[in-house]
C-alpha positions in Angstrom: 42.8 -6.8 -5.3 42.9 -4.5 -8.3 46.2 -3.5 -9.9 47.3 0.0 -8.6 50.0 2.6 -9.2 51.6 2.9 -5.8 53.9 5.9 -5.4 54.8 5.0 -1.9 57.8 2.6 -1.4 56.5 -0.7 0.0 58.4 -3.9 -0.1 56.8 -6.9 -1.9 56.7 -8.7 1.5 54.7 -5.9 3.2 52.4 -5.6 0.2 51.6 -9.3 0.4 50.8 -8.9 4.1 48.4 -6.1 3.3 46.7 -8.2 0.7 46.3 -11.0 3.2 45.0 -8.6 5.8 42.3 -7.4 3.3 41.3 -10.9 2.4 40.9 -11.8 6.1 38.9 -8.7 6.7 36.5 -9.5 3.8 35.7 -12.9 5.1 31.9 -13.0 5.6 31.5 -9.6 3.9 29.6 -9.0 0.6 29.7 -6.9 -2.6 26.0 -7.5 -3.3 25.1 -3.8 -2.7 28.5 -2.4 -3.8 31.7 -2.0 -1.8 34.1 0.3 -0.1 37.4 1.3 -1.8 40.6 3.0 -0.8 41.8 5.5 -3.4 45.6 5.6 -4.0 47.6 8.7 -3.0 49.5 10.4 -5.8 52.3 13.0 -6.0 49.4 15.6 -6.3 47.0 14.0 -3.8 49.0 13.0 -0.8 46.3 11.2 1.2 44.6 7.9 0.7 40.8 8.3 0.7 37.8 6.1 1.6 35.0 5.8 -1.0 31.7 4.0 -1.1 31.0 2.4 -4.5 27.3 1.6 -5.3 26.0 -0.8 -7.8 22.7 1.0 -8.4 23.8 3.8 -10.7 24.8 6.3 -8.0 28.2 8.0 -8.4 31.0 6.9 -6.1 30.8 8.7 -2.8 33.9 10.2 -1.1 33.6 9.5 2.6 36.8 10.8 4.2 40.6 10.9 4.0 42.4 8.1 5.8 46.2 8.6 6.0 49.3 9.5 3.9 50.6 5.9 4.2 49.1 2.9 2.7 49.4 0.5 5.7 47.8 3.1 8.0 45.1 3.8 5.5 44.1 0.1 5.5 44.2 0.0 9.3 41.9 3.0 9.6 39.6 1.8 6.9 39.1 -1.6 8.5 38.6 0.1 11.9 35.9 2.3 10.4 34.2 -0.6 8.7 34.5 -3.1 11.6 30.7 -3.2 12.1 29.9 -3.2 8.3 29.2 -6.3 6.3 30.2 -4.6 3.0 33.6 -5.6 1.5 36.6 -3.4 1.2 39.1 -3.2 -1.7 41.5 -0.6 -3.2 41.4 1.0 -6.6 43.9 3.2 -8.6 43.3 6.9 -8.3 42.5 7.1 -12.0 39.2 5.4 -11.2 38.1 8.4 -9.1 39.5 11.2 -11.3 36.1 11.9 -13.0 34.5 12.5 -9.6 37.0 15.1 -8.2 35.9 18.7 -8.5 32.1 18.2 -8.5 30.3 21.2 -7.0 26.8 20.0 -6.2 28.2 18.4 -3.0 28.7 21.9 -1.5 26.1 23.1 0.9 24.8 26.5 -0.3 22.8 27.5 2.7 22.6 27.5 6.5 25.3 27.2 9.0 27.5 24.9 6.8 27.3 27.2 3.8 30.3 26.6 1.5 31.3 23.3 3.1 31.5 20.0 1.2 29.0 17.4 2.4 31.9 15.0 3.4 33.2 17.7 5.7 29.8 18.3 7.2 29.3 14.6 7.8 32.6 14.3 9.6 31.6 16.9 12.2 27.8 16.7 12.3 26.3 13.5 10.8 22.9 14.3 12.1 22.7 17.4 9.9 23.5 15.2 6.8 20.8 12.7 7.9 18.3 15.6 8.2 19.2 16.6 4.6 18.7 13.0 3.5 15.4 12.4 5.2 13.6 15.7 5.9 15.0 18.4 3.6 12.7 19.4 0.7 14.8 20.9 -2.1 13.2 23.5 -4.4 16.1 23.7 -6.9 17.6 21.0 -9.1 21.1 21.5 -7.7 19.8 21.0 -4.2 18.0 17.8 -5.3 21.5 16.4 -6.2 22.7 17.5 -2.8 19.8 15.6 -1.1 20.6 12.5 -3.2 24.3 12.7 -2.0 23.0 13.0 1.6 20.9 9.9 1.1 24.1 8.1 0.0 25.8 9.3 3.2 22.7 7.9 5.1 23.6 4.5 3.7 27.2 4.9 4.9 26.1 6.1 8.3 23.9 3.0 8.8 26.7 0.7 7.7 29.3 2.3 10.0 27.2 2.8 13.1 27.7 0.1 15.8 24.7 -2.2 16.3 22.5 -1.2 19.3 22.6 -3.3 22.3 19.5 -5.4 22.6 17.0 -4.0 25.0 15.0 -6.5 27.0 11.3 -6.4 27.4 10.1 -4.5 30.5 6.8 -4.0 32.3 6.5 -0.5 30.8 3.1 0.5 29.6 1.6 3.6 28.0 0.6 6.4 30.4 -2.3 8.7 29.8 -4.2 9.5 26.6 -2.8 11.6 23.7 -3.3 15.3 24.6 -3.7 14.6 28.3 -1.8 16.7 30.9 0.1 14.6 33.4 0.8 16.1 36.8 3.6 15.6 39.3 5.7 13.0 37.5 8.7 11.7 39.4 11.2 10.4 36.8 14.7 8.9 36.7 16.9 9.7 33.7 18.2 6.5 32.0 19.6 8.0 28.7 20.6 11.4 27.3 21.7 12.3 23.8 22.8 15.7 22.6 21.4 16.8 19.2 21.7 19.9 17.1 18.4 21.7 16.3 18.7 21.7 12.5 16.0 24.3 12.1 18.2 27.0 13.6 21.2 28.6 11.9 23.6 28.3 14.9 24.5 25.5 17.3 21.4 25.1 19.5 21.9 21.8 21.4 18.8 20.0 22.5 18.8 17.0 24.8 16.8 13.8 23.8 16.0 12.1 27.1 14.6 8.7 28.1 13.3 8.3 31.7 11.4 5.9 33.9 9.0 6.3 36.7 8.6 4.2 39.9 6.2 1.9 38.1 8.9 1.2 35.5 6.9 3.0 32.8 9.2 4.6 30.2 9.0 8.2 28.8 10.8 10.2 26.2 11.1 13.9 25.8 13.3 16.7 24.4 14.7 19.4 26.6 15.2 22.4 24.3 18.3 24.5 24.3 18.1 27.7 26.3 20.7 29.5 24.3 23.3 29.1 21.5 26.3 26.9 22.1 29.9 27.5 20.8 30.2 24.0 19.4 27.8 21.2 18.3 29.1 18.9 21.1 28.3 20.9 24.2 25.3 22.4 25.9 24.9 26.1 26.5 25.7 27.2 30.0 22.1 28.4 30.2 20.5 25.0 29.4 19.2 22.7 32.1 21.6 19.7 31.9 20.1 16.2 32.1 22.4 13.4 33.5 21.9 9.7 33.6 20.9 8.6 37.1 19.5 12.0 38.2 15.9 12.2 39.3 13.5 15.0 38.4 9.9 16.0 39.2 7.8 17.4 36.4 5.0 19.7 37.6 3.2 19.0 34.4 3.7 17.5 30.9 1.5 16.9 27.9 1.2 13.4 26.3 2.2 13.9 22.6 2.2 10.3 21.5 2.7 6.6 22.4 5.2 4.3 20.6 7.0 1.0 21.0 10.8 0.6 20.5 12.5 -2.8 20.9 9.4 -4.2 22.6 9.2 -1.4 25.1 6.3 1.0 25.3 7.1 4.7 25.6 5.0 7.7 26.3 6.4 10.8 24.5 6.0 14.0 26.4 6.1 17.7 25.6 5.3 21.1 27.1 7.4 20.2 30.1 7.3 22.2 33.3 10.0 21.1 35.7 9.3 21.4 39.4 12.9 20.6 40.3 15.6 18.0 40.7 14.7 15.3 43.3 18.2 13.9 43.8 
């Protein structure tokens, strides 16, 4: 590990234990695409921080604060990176000094106006992924913001737990694209809340996976009926979908067919609910 200026009082024995902990953590991990680093706290910056260091010319990316003590900072960093195959180290705060105070990481529009991108990622990573993948900047400063968001997209992929393997089912495509399906009886098997990034406030949609009695799989989005107070809860006016509940669709339009993890899905839109079956 690199030499550091440590302002916190830590005995040599504890410091050796922390080095050994880091070495064990890095077993099987690589620095081929860069690494993660803990920045040291100073008398003026009380918290240890987690950064992503790239080796392709991108500037170091501040991810989040960790703790005001070094042992807890290492504990939290290793917990955050438990699914990641990228190595972890620590660097003196002087390494990061040139990157403090940049302004093009501040969102200058929308519901997160005035917030740093790291702050936005902490509360709403899907918004940052939208900036990275779908936002089309018109100004040079916003292009830099998009590039930072793309760096956060790398971090998000590295920190996200691997999905459980889905086994192949007997599902097959239903209908033709553009066809209107009638009287579909579906059981909900998965629900994910997601923020509608095209609206300025918190409009929470529901991404839903469902299955019919022939084991055919469907996906659709139930749009928010009204604004929510937070990005983590539905509006009281929205129709809540729950795993295990059964619904009847009076009609739905086939928007597309796709395959995910060997399973064929029919994507639906223009939903008209007849009611809940159970």
